[in-house]
VOGU-3710 file (C-alpha; in Angstrom, 3 decimals, decimal comma):
1> mlvlgtvlgl> 162,697/185,542/50,179  164,143/182,957/52,565  161,073/183,196/54,824  158,714/182,984/51,861  160,641/180,049/50,451  160,438/178,264/53,802  156,661/178,665/53,939  156,190/177,487/50,354  158,602/174,595/50,879  156,728/173,502/53,987
11> aalltyksws> 153,415/173,587/52,127  154,891/171,602/49,252  156,424/169,008/51,590  153,164/168,500/53,511  151,238/168,153/50,258  153,720/165,628/48,870  153,781/163,509/52,028  149,984/163,506/52,338  149,247/162,985/48,644  148,106/159,369/49,001
21> sirtfgggfl> 145,480/160,448/51,544  144,385/163,376/49,362  144,116/161,063/46,342  142,165/158,416/48,297  139,665/160,584/50,185  139,673/163,886/48,286  137,532/166,627/49,769  135,652/164,051/51,809  138,612/164,006/54,185  137,473/167,382/55,544
31> vnqtwdpihk> 133,849/166,360/56,168  134,157/162,690/57,127  133,780/161,969/60,869  135,220/158,437/60,841  138,760/157,854/62,079  139,392/154,109/61,873  143,002/153,029/61,219  142,009/149,331/61,211  139,609/149,724/58,273  141,656/152,554/56,716
41> qfgalpdiyg> 138,891/155,153/56,936  140,068/158,621/57,884  138,223/161,903/58,296  139,440/165,099/59,903  136,135/166,831/60,734  136,090/165,961/64,489  139,676/167,166/64,839  138,953/170,404/62,958  135,866/170,941/65,099  137,756/170,402/68,353
51> tlvtsamaiv> 140,558/172,739/67,289  138,234/175,559/66,267  135,968/175,274/69,334  138,775/175,236/71,900  140,597/178,070/70,132  137,448/180,192/69,885  136,679/179,639/73,557  140,256/180,511/74,516  140,212/183,712/72,458  136,922/184,900/73,983
61> lasfigvgaa> 138,132/184,322/77,541  141,666/185,620/77,004  140,510/188,721/75,103  138,165/189,945/77,821  140,568/189,189/80,661  143,718/190,227/78,791  142,453/193,578/77,524  140,924/194,294/80,937  144,245/193,485/82,606  146,071/195,709/80,107
71> lcltdlaprr> 143,743/198,617/80,898  144,297/198,042/84,612  148,087/198,033/84,177  148,146/201,201/82,062  145,345/203,355/83,473  144,299/202,154/86,918  147,061/200,441/88,897  149,830/202,507/90,570  153,069/202,432/88,620  155,000/200,348/91,158
81> iagtlsalve> 152,291/197,723/91,384  151,748/197,756/87,606  155,389/196,888/86,963  155,303/193,927/89,328  151,990/192,668/87,957  153,237/192,995/84,374  156,257/190,837/85,183  154,055/188,210/86,822  151,662/188,086/83,866  154,513/187,750/81,385
91> llaaipsvvy> 155,986/184,978/83,529  153,047/182,804/82,481  154,487/182,732/78,958  157,679/181,081/80,237  155,909/178,042/81,699  156,348/174,958/79,442  153,286/173,523/77,777  153,664/170,141/79,463  153,632/171,829/82,881  150,329/173,465/81,991
101> glwgifvlap> 149,093/170,020/81,012  150,100/168,511/84,346  148,427/171,388/86,159  145,351/170,788/84,041  145,219/167,099/84,999  145,841/167,465/88,734  144,210/170,839/89,458  141,947/172,112/86,689  140,191/168,847/85,813  139,243/167,964/89,437
111> llreyvepfl> 138,095/171,550/90,009  135,867/171,440/86,939  134,591/167,944/87,740  133,662/168,657/91,357  132,467/172,255/91,289  132,214/174,078/87,962  130,660/171,493/85,645  128,028/170,270/88,168  126,981/173,887/88,696  126,769/174,553/84,957
121> hhtlgfvpif> 124,934/171,294/84,352  122,331/171,864/87,068  121,711/175,544/86,291  122,208/175,686/82,513  121,867/172,025/81,565  118,917/172,818/79,322  121,385/174,590/77,012  123,050/171,988/74,737  126,573/173,332/75,272  126,340/172,673/79,036
131> sgpeigiglf> 124,763/169,228/78,852  126,849/166,096/78,993  129,041/164,177/81,440  130,680/165,944/84,377  134,128/164,378/84,073  136,394/167,443/84,112  138,057/166,774/80,748  136,824/167,798/77,324  136,378/170,897/75,206  135,686/173,087/78,242
141> aggiilaimi> 138,934/172,153/79,988  140,887/172,491/76,737  139,500/175,966/76,082  140,283/177,166/79,602  143,853/175,928/79,602  144,435/177,473/76,175  143,036/180,787/77,440  145,508/180,775/80,325  148,384/179,998/77,968  147,652/182,811/75,509
151> lptvtaisrd> 146,683/185,343/78,192  150,250/186,744/78,560  150,450/187,489/74,831  147,113/189,300/74,722  147,880/191,255/77,903  151,452/192,245/77,048  150,768/193,434/73,497  147,510/195,187/74,459  149,305/196,928/77,311  152,029/198,191/74,979
161> viravpleqr> 149,634/199,501/72,323  147,404/201,206/74,923  150,476/202,768/76,507  151,491/204,043/73,056  148,337/206,192/72,734  149,646/209,798/72,468  149,345/211,796/75,644  147,849/214,648/73,604  144,833/212,456/72,811  144,154/211,865/76,506
171> eaaaglgath> 144,736/215,490/77,444  142,419/216,699/74,690  139,639/214,450/75,948  140,186/215,626/79,520  140,184/219,237/78,349  136,757/218,674/76,770  135,411/217,489/80,111  135,652/213,705/79,655  135,934/211,576/82,748  138,788/209,133/83,184
181> wetvwkvslp> 136,625/206,196/82,074  135,267/208,141/79,089  138,845/208,902/78,047  139,744/205,233/78,249  136,598/204,024/76,471  136,321/206,686/73,757  139,972/207,630/73,174  142,471/204,990/74,300  140,639/201,862/73,169  139,608/203,157/69,712
191> yarpgiigav> 143,139/204,407/69,059  144,685/201,094/70,175  142,060/198,878/68,532  144,172/197,716/65,548  146,992/196,696/67,861  144,630/194,879/70,218  143,074/192,980/67,308  146,572/192,079/66,153  147,350/190,735/69,639  144,191/188,618/69,582
201> flslgralge> 144,970/187,076/66,191  148,600/186,478/67,145  147,375/184,613/70,217  144,874/182,701/68,090  147,771/181,398/66,003  149,324/179,877/69,105  146,024/178,492/70,325  145,394/176,681/67,034  148,686/174,828/67,133  149,049/174,146/70,861
211> tmavtmvign> 149,618/170,449/71,468  150,735/168,980/74,781  148,591/170,866/77,285  145,401/170,383/75,277  146,212/166,740/74,557  146,392/166,040/78,294  142,982/167,517/79,188  140,696/167,300/76,144  139,931/163,582/76,345  141,239/162,600/72,881
221> tpkisaslle> 137,978/161,252/71,482  137,350/161,858/67,743  133,701/162,872/67,827  131,577/165,991/67,380  129,271/167,048/70,186  127,300/170,214/70,888  128,312/169,989/74,556  131,485/171,662/75,795  131,674/169,064/78,557  132,214/166,158/76,147
231> paytmsavia> 135,696/164,779/75,344  137,007/165,723/71,901  140,160/165,851/69,785  142,269/168,532/68,130  144,385/168,358/65,003  147,676/168,823/66,811  146,685/166,286/69,486  145,876/163,498/67,024  149,197/164,055/65,241  151,130/163,961/68,521
241> nelaeavgdl> 149,338/160,828/69,749  149,377/158,702/66,591  152,306/159,775/64,415  154,828/157,440/66,051  152,418/154,490/65,895  150,848/155,033/62,473  149,434/151,827/60,997  150,432/151,788/57,339  151,289/154,458/54,814  147,703/155,701/54,423
251> hlasliaigl> 147,397/156,328/58,156  150,663/158,262/58,145  149,618/160,252/55,077  146,289/161,102/56,719  148,057/162,429/59,811  150,275/164,593/57,623  147,153/165,727/55,757  145,744/166,935/59,083  148,947/168,923/59,513  148,403/170,389/56,056
261> vlfgitiiin> 144,843/171,380/56,994  146,076/173,013/60,196  148,733/174,848/58,203  146,080/176,085/55,776  143,745/177,244/58,555  146,592/179,198/60,155  147,452/180,882/56,854  143,798/181,808/56,232  143,346/183,271/59,724  146,555/185,287/59,508
271> gaarlmlyrl> 145,550/186,580/56,083  142,129/187,581/57,401  143,806/189,355/60,315  146,087/191,312/57,993  143,125/192,309/55,834  141,140/193,415/58,868  144,034/195,477/60,221  144,534/197,073/56,800  140,884/198,080/56,625  140,954/199,428/60,176
281> gekgr> 144,039/201,442/59,300  142,392/202,868/56,191  139,277/203,732/58,210  141,387/205,414/60,883  143,216/207,540/58,328
//
């Protein structure tokens, strides 16, 4: 009841503090692309777009790499090496967000600007998502740094759920003549699938709300572009950058309204994850 009361109280507080923005802009706040504190015009669509795109990119990258790493640690690597590698992967979770941001500015952004983005632009520039300026900061850099940050969570939880697959399941598959890879692909992964999906959605929750690292590499430009190479903005970044310097009550209320939208998106995604896991569990039984 205390946890539930905290969640409801937070929702009520955000709604109360952002009420003047809700009353002024209504539903148009979610679809308006203008963010102009001078003329008191505020719209959250570019920030919502940037948050969803970077988070989706991070989840795709981290899921493939994280689940692959988990399979390597549980089924391929020798036990001594697997223990050391597991500790190193989990160490990534202990690095502060601002340190990731500094690494993104001084290492990732120059690497993308000099090598990766020119290659993508010259080879796949006809695709809208790879057109645009080659400056090393933007949605692409934000998605990559988010993927690195959530990789330990995906890997660690996926490793634990794959390791929890009953030995009898593996032995039964081997007794029927399955190869090692067939056992992994047709026995271990299907059995661990609900847990892996849970790991992905748990990581998505962190990706949606990550602030400092993304703020330092995404470019902080409130616009919508089809290109991943363009600078953009996220909801958490705009709150972090402008909350202390809000111009007037309406500006402050609009920033809190963005927080309310982010809170709502997180609740919706977590609810969808719970529903999906419930259905997978029912299907498995």
